[in-house]
N, CA and C atoms of all chains as a GROMACS GRO file, in nm:
protein
  630
    1UNK      N    1   7.014   6.671   8.394
    1UNK     CA    2   7.040   6.781   8.290
    1UNK      C    3   7.191   6.770   8.240
    2UNK      N    4   7.203   6.780   8.126
    2UNK     CA    5   7.334   6.782   8.056
    2UNK      C    6   7.410   6.902   8.079
    3UNK      N    7   7.542   6.910   8.055
    3UNK     CA    8   7.630   7.025   8.054
    3UNK      C    9   7.567   7.141   7.952
    4UNK      N   10   7.528   7.088   7.825
    4UNK     CA   11   7.499   7.146   7.735
    4UNK      C   12   7.367   7.230   7.755
    5UNK      N   13   7.267   7.141   7.812
    5UNK     CA   14   7.148   7.194   7.875
    5UNK      C   15   7.152   7.309   7.966
    6UNK      N   16   7.246   7.287   8.062
    6UNK     CA   17   7.284   7.391   8.149
    6UNK      C   18   7.325   7.522   8.071
    7UNK      N   19   7.415   7.502   7.988
    7UNK     CA   20   7.465   7.618   7.912
    7UNK      C   21   7.365   7.694   7.828
    8UNK      N   22   7.275   7.608   7.761
    8UNK     CA   23   7.172   7.676   7.683
    8UNK      C   24   7.073   7.748   7.788
    9UNK      N   25   7.044   7.689   7.900
    9UNK     CA   26   6.959   7.761   7.995
    9UNK      C   27   7.024   7.887   8.045
   10UNK      N   28   7.151   7.908   8.060
   10UNK     CA   29   7.232   8.004   8.116
   10UNK      C   30   7.219   8.116   8.008
   11UNK      N   31   7.247   8.075   7.870
   11UNK     CA   32   7.247   8.168   7.760
   11UNK      C   33   7.109   8.231   7.742
   12UNK      N   34   7.004   8.134   7.762
   12UNK     CA   35   6.880   8.194   7.760
   12UNK      C   36   6.839   8.304   7.856
   13UNK      N   37   6.893   8.264   7.995
   13UNK     CA   38   6.876   8.378   8.078
   13UNK      C   39   6.927   8.507   8.071
   14UNK      N   40   7.051   8.502   7.998
   14UNK     CA   41   7.133   8.622   7.956
   14UNK      C   42   7.071   8.693   7.845
   15UNK      N   43   7.002   8.607   7.756
   15UNK     CA   44   6.936   8.682   7.630
   15UNK      C   45   6.800   8.732   7.678
   16UNK      N   46   6.731   8.675   7.764
   16UNK     CA   47   6.594   8.713   7.805
   16UNK      C   48   6.576   8.835   7.897
   17UNK      N   49   6.683   8.848   7.981
   17UNK     CA   50   6.655   8.949   8.077
   17UNK      C   51   6.758   9.064   8.064
   18UNK      N   52   6.704   9.176   8.057
   18UNK     CA   53   6.774   9.308   8.034
   18UNK      C   54   6.888   9.315   8.146
   19UNK      N   55   6.859   9.288   8.258
   19UNK     CA   56   6.963   9.294   8.366
   19UNK      C   57   6.972   9.153   8.438
   20UNK      N   58   7.083   9.082   8.427
   20UNK     CA   59   7.076   8.944   8.477
   20UNK      C   60   7.203   8.923   8.564
   21UNK      N   61   7.187   8.878   8.677
   21UNK     CA   62   7.282   8.869   8.787
   21UNK      C   63   7.298   8.714   8.819
   22UNK      N   64   7.411   8.674   8.818
   22UNK     CA   65   7.453   8.531   8.856
   22UNK      C   66   7.516   8.561   8.988
   23UNK      N   67   7.480   8.487   9.083
   23UNK     CA   68   7.531   8.515   9.216
   23UNK      C   69   7.524   8.396   9.299
   24UNK      N   70   7.591   8.401   9.424
   24UNK     CA   71   7.597   8.290   9.521
   24UNK      C   72   7.476   8.334   9.621
   25UNK      N   73   7.376   8.240   9.616
   25UNK     CA   74   7.273   8.270   9.694
   25UNK      C   75   7.163   8.362   9.615
   26UNK      N   76   7.078   8.437   9.692
   26UNK     CA   77   6.984   8.510   9.627
   26UNK      C   78   6.975   8.662   9.673
   27UNK      N   79   6.924   8.757   9.616
   27UNK     CA   80   6.935   8.888   9.667
   27UNK      C   81   6.892   8.899   9.814
   28UNK      N   82   6.783   8.819   9.841
   28UNK     CA   83   6.748   8.842   9.992
   28UNK      C   84   6.832   8.746  10.080
   29UNK      N   85   6.891   8.649  10.022
   29UNK     CA   86   6.976   8.558  10.107
   29UNK      C   87   7.121   8.529  10.034
   30UNK      N   88   7.194   8.643  10.032
   30UNK     CA   89   7.312   8.623   9.948
   30UNK      C   90   7.405   8.540  10.034
   31UNK      N   91   7.492   8.435   9.972
   31UNK     CA   92   7.577   8.357  10.038
   31UNK      C   93   7.721   8.381  10.025
   32UNK      N   94   7.746   8.513   9.978
   32UNK     CA   95   7.898   8.562   9.971
   32UNK      C   96   7.882   8.709   9.957
   33UNK      N   97   7.993   8.770  10.036
   33UNK     CA   98   7.981   8.906  10.055
   33UNK      C   99   7.990   8.986   9.916
   34UNK      N  100   8.072   8.923   9.827
   34UNK     CA  101   8.085   8.980   9.685
   34UNK      C  102   7.941   8.993   9.605
   35UNK      N  103   7.877   8.884   9.624
   35UNK     CA  104   7.732   8.876   9.566
   35UNK      C  105   7.647   8.963   9.645
   36UNK      N  106   7.665   8.984   9.774
   36UNK     CA  107   7.571   9.070   9.852
   36UNK      C  108   7.602   9.217   9.806
   37UNK      N  109   7.711   9.244   9.790
   37UNK     CA  110   7.733   9.393   9.768
   37UNK      C  111   7.696   9.416   9.607
   38UNK      N  112   7.708   9.325   9.521
   38UNK     CA  113   7.671   9.346   9.387
   38UNK      C  114   7.518   9.374   9.389
   39UNK      N  115   7.447   9.274   9.441
   39UNK     CA  116   7.295   9.282   9.452
   39UNK      C  117   7.254   9.413   9.513
   40UNK      N  118   7.320   9.451   9.631
   40UNK     CA  119   7.294   9.574   9.687
   40UNK      C  120   7.296   9.687   9.614
   41UNK      N  121   7.414   9.697   9.524
   41UNK     CA  122   7.406   9.800   9.429
   41UNK      C  123   7.302   9.805   9.324
   42UNK      N  124   7.272   9.697   9.276
   42UNK     CA  125   7.155   9.702   9.181
   42UNK      C  126   7.017   9.713   9.249
   43UNK      N  127   7.006   9.692   9.382
   43UNK     CA  128   6.888   9.726   9.455
   43UNK      C  129   6.884   9.883   9.471
   44UNK      N  130   6.993   9.953   9.511
   44UNK     CA  131   6.994  10.084   9.535
   44UNK      C  132   6.970  10.163   9.392
   45UNK      N  133   6.985  10.111   9.294
   45UNK     CA  134   6.957  10.172   9.169
   45UNK      C  135   6.793  10.142   9.124
   46UNK      N  136   6.738  10.078   9.206
   46UNK     CA  137   6.590  10.067   9.201
   46UNK      C  138   6.551   9.992   9.058
   47UNK      N  139   6.636   9.926   9.008
   47UNK     CA  140   6.590   9.844   8.874
   47UNK      C  141   6.527   9.713   8.893
   48UNK      N  142   6.464   9.673   8.811
   48UNK     CA  143   6.424   9.520   8.797
   48UNK      C  144   6.545   9.439   8.746
   49UNK      N  145   6.555   9.340   8.815
   49UNK     CA  146   6.677   9.248   8.773
   49UNK      C  147   6.630   9.097   8.803
   50UNK      N  148   6.686   9.020   8.696
   50UNK     CA  149   6.675   8.888   8.744
   50UNK      C  150   6.801   8.826   8.808
   51UNK      N  151   6.790   8.731   8.902
   51UNK     CA  152   6.904   8.682   8.969
   51UNK      C  153   6.902   8.529   8.968
   52UNK      N  154   7.001   8.476   8.954
   52UNK     CA  155   7.019   8.338   8.958
   52UNK      C  156   7.121   8.280   9.060
   53UNK      N  157   7.083   8.202   9.141
   53UNK     CA  158   7.172   8.134   9.228
   53UNK      C  159   7.256   8.026   9.152
   54UNK      N  160   7.400   8.038   9.158
   54UNK     CA  161   7.472   7.938   9.094
   54UNK      C  162   7.518   7.827   9.185
   55UNK      N  163   7.485   7.825   9.325
   55UNK     CA  164   7.535   7.722   9.400
   55UNK      C  165   7.470   7.588   9.389
   56UNK      N  166   7.337   7.568   9.356
   56UNK     CA  167   7.274   7.447   9.350
   56UNK      C  168   7.358   7.316   9.286
   57UNK      N  169   7.417   7.365   9.162
   57UNK     CA  170   7.496   7.266   9.096
   57UNK      C  171   7.630   7.318   9.055
   58UNK      N  172   7.740   7.265   9.101
   58UNK     CA  173   7.870   7.313   9.050
   58UNK      C  174   7.882   7.328   8.912
   59UNK      N  175   7.804   7.261   8.833
   59UNK     CA  176   7.828   7.272   8.686
   59UNK      C  177   7.778   7.397   8.619
   60UNK      N  178   7.682   7.476   8.715
   60UNK     CA  179   7.632   7.597   8.673
   60UNK      C  180   7.749   7.707   8.647
   61UNK      N  181   7.829   7.696   8.759
   61UNK     CA  182   7.947   7.790   8.767
   61UNK      C  183   8.040   7.758   8.645
   62UNK      N  184   8.073   7.636   8.630
   62UNK     CA  185   8.158   7.594   8.520
   62UNK      C  186   8.118   7.629   8.387
   63UNK      N  187   7.985   7.608   8.360
   63UNK     CA  188   7.934   7.649   8.231
   63UNK      C  189   7.922   7.802   8.209
   64UNK      N  190   7.883   7.857   8.327
   64UNK     CA  191   7.877   8.001   8.298
   64UNK      C  192   8.023   8.065   8.286
   65UNK      N  193   8.115   8.033   8.359
   65UNK     CA  194   8.255   8.073   8.325
   65UNK      C  195   8.300   8.044   8.182
   66UNK      N  196   8.268   7.927   8.149
   66UNK     CA  197   8.314   7.890   8.004
   66UNK      C  198   8.237   7.980   7.903
   67UNK      N  199   8.121   8.025   7.933
   67UNK     CA  200   8.039   8.104   7.844
   67UNK      C  201   8.078   8.247   7.837
   68UNK      N  202   8.112   8.301   7.966
   68UNK     CA  203   8.149   8.440   7.978
   68UNK      C  204   8.307   8.474   7.964
   69UNK      N  205   8.381   8.368   7.988
   69UNK     CA  206   8.523   8.397   8.010
   69UNK      C  207   8.570   8.471   8.132
   70UNK      N  208   8.484   8.466   8.225
   70UNK     CA  209   8.494   8.529   8.351
   70UNK      C  210   8.508   8.436   8.467
   71UNK      N  211   8.609   8.419   8.547
   71UNK     CA  212   8.625   8.314   8.646
   71UNK      C  213   8.539   8.327   8.758
   72UNK      N  214   8.505   8.433   8.794
   72UNK     CA  215   8.458   8.438   8.946
   72UNK      C  216   8.296   8.484   8.943
   73UNK      N  217   8.244   8.461   9.049
   73UNK     CA  218   8.100   8.494   9.066
   73UNK      C  219   8.088   8.612   9.180
   74UNK      N  220   8.023   8.704   9.171
   74UNK     CA  221   7.893   8.727   9.075
   74UNK      C  222   7.951   8.769   8.935
   75UNK      N  223   7.837   8.758   8.840
   75UNK     CA  224   7.871   8.824   8.718
   75UNK      C  225   7.736   8.892   8.684
   76UNK      N  226   7.764   9.017   8.646
   76UNK     CA  227   7.640   9.092   8.594
   76UNK      C  228   7.631   9.127   8.446
   77UNK      N  229   7.518   9.092   8.389
   77UNK     CA  230   7.511   9.111   8.245
   77UNK      C  231   7.390   9.212   8.219
   78UNK      N  232   7.428   9.312   8.132
   78UNK     CA  233   7.330   9.411   8.102
   78UNK      C  234   7.310   9.407   7.950
   79UNK      N  235   7.180   9.373   7.882
   79UNK     CA  236   7.167   9.374   7.756
   79UNK      C  237   7.266   9.253   7.687
   80UNK      N  238   7.272   9.151   7.746
   80UNK     CA  239   7.346   9.034   7.699
   80UNK      C  240   7.499   9.058   7.710
   81UNK      N  241   7.536   9.163   7.756
   81UNK     CA  242   7.684   9.200   7.765
   81UNK      C  243   7.727   9.189   7.905
   82UNK      N  244   7.844   9.106   7.933
   82UNK     CA  245   7.918   9.092   8.039
   82UNK      C  246   7.969   9.232   8.094
   83UNK      N  247   7.915   9.267   8.213
   83UNK     CA  248   7.957   9.403   8.284
   83UNK      C  249   8.088   9.385   8.368
   84UNK      N  250   8.063   9.278   8.444
   84UNK     CA  251   8.192   9.242   8.527
   84UNK      C  252   8.143   9.172   8.657
   85UNK      N  253   8.235   9.162   8.761
   85UNK     CA  254   8.204   9.114   8.865
   85UNK      C  255   8.180   9.219   8.988
   86UNK      N  256   8.199   9.183   9.096
   86UNK     CA  257   8.176   9.278   9.202
   86UNK      C  258   8.256   9.413   9.191
   87UNK      N  259   8.395   9.396   9.177
   87UNK     CA  260   8.478   9.511   9.185
   87UNK      C  261   8.426   9.613   9.082
   88UNK      N  262   8.413   9.565   8.962
   88UNK     CA  263   8.368   9.664   8.845
   88UNK      C  264   8.239   9.707   8.870
   89UNK      N  265   8.140   9.633   8.914
   89UNK     CA  266   8.015   9.689   8.944
   89UNK      C  267   8.020   9.789   9.044
   90UNK      N  268   8.084   9.774   9.152
   90UNK     CA  269   8.100   9.879   9.260
   90UNK      C  270   8.170  10.008   9.215
   91UNK      N  271   8.268   9.982   9.126
   91UNK     CA  272   8.361  10.104   9.075
   91UNK      C  273   8.241  10.185   8.985
   92UNK      N  274   8.171  10.106   8.914
   92UNK     CA  275   8.070  10.186   8.815
   92UNK      C  276   7.967  10.235   8.889
   93UNK      N  277   7.928  10.181   9.006
   93UNK     CA  278   7.824  10.230   9.086
   93UNK      C  279   7.868  10.364   9.148
   94UNK      N  280   7.995  10.374   9.195
   94UNK     CA  281   8.047  10.502   9.245
   94UNK      C  282   8.050  10.603   9.150
   95UNK      N  283   8.100  10.571   9.042
   95UNK     CA  284   8.132  10.674   8.920
   95UNK      C  285   8.008  10.718   8.848
   96UNK      N  286   7.885  10.641   8.868
   96UNK     CA  287   7.768  10.684   8.788
   96UNK      C  288   7.751  10.607   8.662
   97UNK      N  289   7.866  10.532   8.634
   97UNK     CA  290   7.853  10.450   8.500
   97UNK      C  291   7.765  10.345   8.507
   98UNK      N  292   7.735  10.294   8.634
   98UNK     CA  293   7.631  10.189   8.646
   98UNK      C  294   7.478  10.231   8.610
   99UNK      N  295   7.455  10.352   8.662
   99UNK     CA  296   7.333  10.409   8.631
   99UNK      C  297   7.309  10.442   8.500
  100UNK      N  298   7.417  10.486   8.437
  100UNK     CA  299   7.420  10.501   8.282
  100UNK      C  300   7.395  10.378   8.195
  101UNK      N  301   7.475  10.278   8.246
  101UNK     CA  302   7.452  10.140   8.181
  101UNK      C  303   7.312  10.094   8.188
  102UNK      N  304   7.246  10.119   8.302
  102UNK     CA  305   7.106  10.078   8.338
  102UNK      C  306   6.995  10.165   8.277
  103UNK      N  307   7.045  10.287   8.235
  103UNK     CA  308   6.958  10.394   8.189
  103UNK      C  309   6.862  10.433   8.293
  104UNK      N  310   6.924  10.464   8.415
  104UNK     CA  311   6.838  10.520   8.526
  104UNK      C  312   6.926  10.636   8.577
  105UNK      N  313   6.867  10.707   8.647
  105UNK     CA  314   6.922  10.827   8.726
  105UNK      C  315   6.998  10.766   8.841
  106UNK      N  316   7.120  10.832   8.864
  106UNK     CA  317   7.193  10.809   8.979
  106UNK      C  318   7.120  10.827   9.106
  107UNK      N  319   7.119  10.740   9.198
  107UNK     CA  320   7.024  10.760   9.335
  107UNK      C  321   7.079  10.881   9.410
  108UNK      N  322   6.996  10.959   9.470
  108UNK     CA  323   7.038  11.079   9.513
  108UNK      C  324   7.140  11.082   9.639
  109UNK      N  325   7.123  10.952   9.701
  109UNK     CA  326   7.217  10.963   9.831
  109UNK      C  327   7.362  10.956   9.772
  110UNK      N  328   7.445  10.973   9.860
  110UNK     CA  329   7.576  10.977   9.834
  110UNK      C  330   7.621  10.861   9.759
  111UNK      N  331   7.676  10.874   9.650
  111UNK     CA  332   7.698  10.750   9.559
  111UNK      C  333   7.819  10.675   9.604
  112UNK      N  334   7.788  10.605   9.714
  112UNK     CA  335   7.912  10.536   9.772
  112UNK      C  336   7.869  10.384   9.778
  113UNK      N  337   7.935  10.299   9.731
  113UNK     CA  338   7.906  10.157   9.735
  113UNK      C  339   7.857  10.098   9.869
  114UNK      N  340   7.748  10.019   9.879
  114UNK     CA  341   7.723   9.974   9.992
  114UNK      C  342   7.828   9.865  10.056
  115UNK      N  343   7.859   9.882  10.173
  115UNK     CA  344   7.970   9.793  10.236
  115UNK      C  345   7.893   9.693  10.322
  116UNK      N  346   7.971   9.572  10.330
  116UNK     CA  347   7.907   9.465  10.418
  116UNK      C  348   7.900   9.519  10.564
  117UNK      N  349   8.005   9.602  10.600
  117UNK     CA  350   8.027   9.639  10.738
  117UNK      C  351   7.956   9.755  10.775
  118UNK      N  352   7.928   9.842  10.678
  118UNK     CA  353   7.864   9.980  10.708
  118UNK      C  354   7.737   9.960  10.739
  119UNK      N  355   7.682  10.048  10.838
  119UNK     CA  356   7.543  10.034  10.871
  119UNK      C  357   7.458  10.102  10.750
  120UNK      N  358   7.355  10.032  10.728
  120UNK     CA  359   7.272  10.097  10.600
  120UNK      C  360   7.191  10.212  10.648
  121UNK      N  361   7.173  10.299  10.571
  121UNK     CA  362   7.114  10.425  10.597
  121UNK      C  363   6.958  10.393  10.597
  122UNK      N  364   6.907  10.297  10.535
  122UNK     CA  365   6.758  10.271  10.524
  122UNK      C  366   6.753  10.122  10.483
  123UNK      N  367   6.626  10.073  10.490
  123UNK     CA  368   6.607   9.937  10.449
  123UNK      C  369   6.642   9.929  10.307
  124UNK      N  370   6.715   9.820  10.254
  124UNK     CA  371   6.740   9.804  10.124
  124UNK      C  372   6.628   9.691  10.072
  125UNK      N  373   6.575   9.715   9.966
  125UNK     CA  374   6.482   9.640   9.908
  125UNK      C  375   6.543   9.499   9.853
  126UNK      N  376   6.558   9.409   9.941
  126UNK     CA  377   6.601   9.272   9.897
  126UNK      C  378   6.491   9.195   9.849
  127UNK      N  379   6.484   9.186   9.721
  127UNK     CA  380   6.363   9.087   9.693
  127UNK      C  381   6.421   9.015   9.570
  128UNK      N  382   6.391   8.878   9.581
  128UNK     CA  383   6.434   8.794   9.482
  128UNK      C  384   6.330   8.812   9.372
  129UNK      N  385   6.392   8.871   9.249
  129UNK     CA  386   6.308   8.888   9.139
  129UNK      C  387   6.308   8.785   9.022
  130UNK      N  388   6.370   8.679   9.076
  130UNK     CA  389   6.370   8.569   8.970
  130UNK      C  390   6.228   8.506   8.960
  131UNK      N  391   6.162   8.516   8.846
  131UNK     CA  392   6.039   8.467   8.836
  131UNK      C  393   6.028   8.307   8.834
  132UNK      N  394   9.961   7.650   9.893
  132UNK     CA  395   9.883   7.755   9.907
  132UNK      C  396   9.932   7.902   9.863
  133UNK      N  397   9.892   7.978   9.773
  133UNK     CA  398   9.956   8.078   9.725
  133UNK      C  399   9.970   8.178   9.826
  134UNK      N  400  10.084   8.276   9.811
  134UNK     CA  401  10.100   8.381   9.905
  134UNK      C  402  10.088   8.517   9.826
  135UNK      N  403  10.051   8.628   9.890
  135UNK     CA  404  10.041   8.750   9.824
  135UNK      C  405  10.178   8.783   9.756
  136UNK      N  406  10.297   8.751   9.791
  136UNK     CA  407  10.418   8.769   9.739
  136UNK      C  408  10.433   8.709   9.594
  137UNK      N  409  10.378   8.578   9.600
  137UNK     CA  410  10.388   8.489   9.488
  137UNK      C  411  10.295   8.551   9.374
  138UNK      N  412  10.176   8.596   9.414
  138UNK     CA  413  10.081   8.655   9.329
  138UNK      C  414  10.149   8.780   9.258
  139UNK      N  415  10.195   8.856   9.351
  139UNK     CA  416  10.266   8.996   9.301
  139UNK      C  417  10.365   8.943   9.206
  140UNK      N  418  10.454   8.862   9.231
  140UNK     CA  419  10.564   8.827   9.144
  140UNK      C  420  10.511   8.780   9.007
  141UNK      N  421  10.412   8.705   9.021
  141UNK     CA  422  10.370   8.638   8.884
  141UNK      C  423  10.282   8.768   8.812
  142UNK      N  424  10.214   8.852   8.866
  142UNK     CA  425  10.148   8.956   8.789
  142UNK      C  426  10.270   9.045   8.730
  143UNK      N  427  10.366   9.087   8.806
  143UNK     CA  428  10.469   9.182   8.769
  143UNK      C  429  10.550   9.110   8.641
  144UNK      N  430  10.580   8.977   8.666
  144UNK     CA  431  10.644   8.914   8.544
  144UNK      C  432  10.564   8.881   8.419
  145UNK      N  433  10.439   8.874   8.436
  145UNK     CA  434  10.344   8.856   8.325
  145UNK      C  435  10.316   8.984   8.241
  146UNK      N  436  10.328   9.099   8.336
  146UNK     CA  437  10.302   9.215   8.269
  146UNK      C  438  10.428   9.318   8.301
  147UNK      N  439  10.530   9.314   8.215
  147UNK     CA  440  10.634   9.360   8.234
  147UNK      C  441  10.614   9.519   8.251
  148UNK      N  442  10.681   9.562   8.352
  148UNK     CA  443  10.682   9.712   8.386
  148UNK      C  444  10.555   9.745   8.464
  149UNK      N  445  10.477   9.658   8.514
  149UNK     CA  446  10.374   9.680   8.608
  149UNK      C  447  10.418   9.682   8.751
  150UNK      N  448  10.328   9.755   8.828
  150UNK     CA  449  10.351   9.729   8.970
  150UNK      C  450  10.207   9.678   9.028
  151UNK      N  451  10.250   9.571   9.119
  151UNK     CA  452  10.123   9.523   9.174
  151UNK      C  453  10.146   9.517   9.326
  152UNK      N  454  10.022   9.547   9.396
  152UNK     CA  455  10.039   9.510   9.539
  152UNK      C  456   9.931   9.407   9.577
  153UNK      N  457   9.968   9.325   9.642
  153UNK     CA  458   9.863   9.214   9.680
  153UNK      C  459   9.850   9.195   9.825
  154UNK      N  460   9.713   9.185   9.859
  154UNK     CA  461   9.704   9.145  10.004
  154UNK      C  462   9.607   9.028  10.005
  155UNK      N  463   9.645   8.960  10.116
  155UNK     CA  464   9.561   8.843  10.162
  155UNK      C  465   9.439   8.902  10.251
  156UNK      N  466   9.321   8.883  10.193
  156UNK     CA  467   9.206   8.946  10.250
  156UNK      C  468   9.157   8.894  10.385
  157UNK      N  469   9.187   8.758  10.396
  157UNK     CA  470   9.138   8.695  10.514
  157UNK      C  471   9.244   8.623  10.597
  158UNK      N  472   9.378   8.614  10.539
  158UNK     CA  473   9.476   8.553  10.596
  158UNK      C  474   9.477   8.394  10.574
  159UNK      N  475   9.372   8.362  10.492
  159UNK     CA  476   9.352   8.214  10.466
  159UNK      C  477   9.431   8.159  10.336
  160UNK      N  478   9.493   8.250  10.269
  160UNK     CA  479   9.560   8.223  10.148
  160UNK      C  480   9.476   8.183  10.033
  161UNK      N  481   9.357   8.225  10.038
  161UNK     CA  482   9.254   8.205   9.923
  161UNK      C  483   9.171   8.321   9.875
  162UNK      N  484   9.174   8.431   9.948
  162UNK     CA  485   9.113   8.554   9.909
  162UNK      C  486   9.195   8.657   9.906
  163UNK      N  487   9.221   8.708   9.788
  163UNK     CA  488   9.321   8.817   9.771
  163UNK      C  489   9.248   8.944   9.700
  164UNK      N  490   9.334   9.051   9.723
  164UNK     CA  491   9.310   9.186   9.660
  164UNK      C  492   9.427   9.219   9.574
  165UNK      N  493   9.412   9.263   9.464
  165UNK     CA  494   9.537   9.286   9.395
  165UNK      C  495   9.514   9.427   9.316
  166UNK      N  496   9.600   9.532   9.356
  166UNK     CA  497   9.594   9.656   9.268
  166UNK      C  498   9.719   9.652   9.177
  167UNK      N  499   9.676   9.669   9.061
  167UNK     CA  500   9.784   9.658   8.957
  167UNK      C  501   9.787   9.789   8.862
  168UNK      N  502   9.914   9.843   8.863
  168UNK     CA  503   9.926   9.949   8.765
  168UNK      C  504  10.013   9.909   8.655
  169UNK      N  505   9.961   9.922   8.523
  169UNK     CA  506  10.031   9.886   8.401
  169UNK      C  507   9.998   9.960   8.300
  170UNK      N  508  10.105  10.006   8.201
  170UNK     CA  509  10.060  10.076   8.091
  170UNK      C  510   9.999   9.973   7.983
  171UNK      N  511  10.005   9.837   8.008
  171UNK     CA  512   9.944   9.743   7.919
  171UNK      C  513   9.788   9.760   7.931
  172UNK      N  514   9.729   9.835   8.024
  172UNK     CA  515   9.604   9.865   8.039
  172UNK      C  516   9.538   9.970   7.954
  173UNK      N  517   9.635  10.043   7.902
  173UNK     CA  518   9.608  10.164   7.823
  173UNK      C  519   9.514  10.122   7.705
  174UNK      N  520   9.402  10.188   7.684
  174UNK     CA  521   9.310  10.153   7.578
  174UNK      C  522   9.223  10.046   7.594
  175UNK      N  523   9.240   9.967   7.704
  175UNK     CA  524   9.140   9.851   7.728
  175UNK      C  525   9.030   9.902   7.816
  176UNK      N  526   8.914   9.824   7.793
  176UNK     CA  527   8.786   9.852   7.884
  176UNK      C  528   8.833   9.795   8.019
  177UNK      N  529   8.758   9.829   8.113
  177UNK     CA  530   8.784   9.778   8.259
  177UNK      C  531   8.773   9.628   8.265
  178UNK      N  532   8.678   9.576   8.190
  178UNK     CA  533   8.669   9.431   8.188
  178UNK      C  534   8.771   9.371   8.124
  179UNK      N  535   8.815   9.419   8.020
  179UNK     CA  536   8.927   9.368   7.948
  179UNK      C  537   9.078   9.387   8.060
  180UNK      N  538   9.064   9.478   8.120
  180UNK     CA  539   9.186   9.501   8.212
  180UNK      C  540   9.183   9.389   8.313
  181UNK      N  541   9.061   9.348   8.360
  181UNK     CA  542   9.049   9.261   8.474
  181UNK      C  543   9.081   9.126   8.412
  182UNK      N  544   9.027   9.100   8.299
  182UNK     CA  545   9.047   8.974   8.237
  182UNK      C  546   9.192   8.939   8.209
  183UNK      N  547   9.247   9.042   8.177
  183UNK     CA  548   9.413   9.030   8.153
  183UNK      C  549   9.469   8.986   8.288
  184UNK      N  550   9.428   9.030   8.402
  184UNK     CA  551   9.487   8.979   8.528
  184UNK      C  552   9.449   8.842   8.556
  185UNK      N  553   9.320   8.820   8.538
  185UNK     CA  554   9.275   8.694   8.566
  185UNK      C  555   9.337   8.576   8.486
  186UNK      N  556   9.362   8.629   8.366
  186UNK     CA  557   9.423   8.517   8.265
  186UNK      C  558   9.568   8.477   8.301
  187UNK      N  559   9.632   8.554   8.382
  187UNK     CA  560   9.762   8.507   8.429
  187UNK      C  561   9.741   8.397   8.527
  188UNK      N  562   9.623   8.369   8.600
  188UNK     CA  563   9.613   8.257   8.702
  188UNK      C  564   9.529   8.151   8.639
  189UNK      N  565   9.464   8.185   8.523
  189UNK     CA  566   9.385   8.070   8.462
  189UNK      C  567   9.295   7.992   8.547
  190UNK      N  568   9.285   7.870   8.559
  190UNK     CA  569   9.190   7.789   8.635
  190UNK      C  570   9.216   7.813   8.793
  191UNK      N  571   9.337   7.852   8.822
  191UNK     CA  572   9.359   7.879   8.969
  191UNK      C  573   9.262   7.976   9.040
  192UNK      N  574   9.211   8.068   8.957
  192UNK     CA  575   9.103   8.155   9.003
  192UNK      C  576   8.974   8.068   9.013
  193UNK      N  577   8.922   8.048   9.133
  193UNK     CA  578   8.794   7.974   9.143
  193UNK      C  579   8.838   7.843   9.191
  194UNK      N  580   8.967   7.802   9.185
  194UNK     CA  581   9.036   7.687   9.232
  194UNK      C  582   9.100   7.725   9.382
  195UNK      N  583   9.230   7.706   9.365
  195UNK     CA  584   9.300   7.744   9.500
  195UNK      C  585   9.284   7.884   9.530
  196UNK      N  586   9.274   7.982   9.430
  196UNK     CA  587   9.242   8.105   9.462
  196UNK      C  588   9.105   8.114   9.456
  197UNK      N  589   9.026   8.134   9.565
  197UNK     CA  590   8.875   8.146   9.576
  197UNK      C  591   8.842   8.272   9.506
  198UNK      N  592   8.897   8.372   9.549
  198UNK     CA  593   8.858   8.505   9.528
  198UNK      C  594   8.966   8.598   9.480
  199UNK      N  595   8.968   8.666   9.380
  199UNK     CA  596   9.079   8.775   9.351
  199UNK      C  597   9.004   8.890   9.322
  200UNK      N  598   9.008   8.994   9.394
  200UNK     CA  599   8.950   9.119   9.394
  200UNK      C  600   9.065   9.205   9.317
  201UNK      N  601   9.015   9.272   9.206
  201UNK     CA  602   9.109   9.347   9.133
  201UNK      C  603   9.080   9.485   9.119
  202UNK      N  604   9.183   9.580   9.117
  202UNK     CA  605   9.175   9.718   9.099
  202UNK      C  606   9.261   9.738   8.999
  203UNK      N  607   9.246   9.792   8.868
  203UNK     CA  608   9.345   9.816   8.776
  203UNK      C  609   9.353   9.977   8.752
  204UNK      N  610   9.481  10.023   8.716
  204UNK     CA  611   9.491  10.174   8.672
  204UNK      C  612   9.614  10.153   8.577
  205UNK      N  613   9.621  10.271   8.512
  205UNK     CA  614   9.741  10.296   8.417
  205UNK      C  615   9.848  10.396   8.503
  206UNK      N  616   9.964  10.403   8.467
  206UNK     CA  617  10.050  10.493   8.515
  206UNK      C  618   9.991  10.642   8.522
  207UNK      N  619   9.912  10.670   8.392
  207UNK     CA  620   9.858  10.803   8.376
  207UNK      C  621   9.745  10.837   8.459
  208UNK      N  622   9.676  10.738   8.522
  208UNK     CA  623   9.564  10.759   8.596
  208UNK      C  624   9.461  10.650   8.595
  209UNK      N  625   9.362  10.658   8.666
  209UNK     CA  626   9.267  10.534   8.686
  209UNK      C  627   9.174  10.538   8.569
  210UNK      N  628   9.142  10.428   8.528
  210UNK     CA  629   9.035  10.406   8.430
  210UNK      C  630   8.968  10.265   8.440
   0.00000   0.00000   0.00000
């Protein structure tokens, strides 16, 4: 696969999926705490989202960052627009802006970002929704 | 290996008048957390604010700086 093909593939994923998360690992097996917290926030929202693991080929990350102008992983796109990485997604989760951006109701439990170390109050639906 | 002090100095000189506090999250010199207060953020979206800070370090983020967690605010309040 050429770099251009990778970039086209990434652009296509962004264009075709209402909610697209690029992460290290997968939602059910995240390989980085930042990716884990970001996908956990989406899981808490109960929305369908596509997730792509950027780790299999280092060029995926290079091309993605060139495309988005954002240097780090994870990266969340909603409606083809870069929303941000872990910090922004969690801030938006806590403020209710994430629910707004996703067009869903804020979950009823205390709107606090899921922490890696904090015990989960219930099972988090970690399902790889990449078809 | 970058130090928190070095990152702080670079942020504050790139954004005159800003205040930055930087901590090394792991002690390993590659995962950092920066809280930056600057009036340059006024009127920018959160993503633009973060990009402004990332822009100071260019390719170093993702390179020697594996992770840079950012929190931005303006002197007037958080946004």
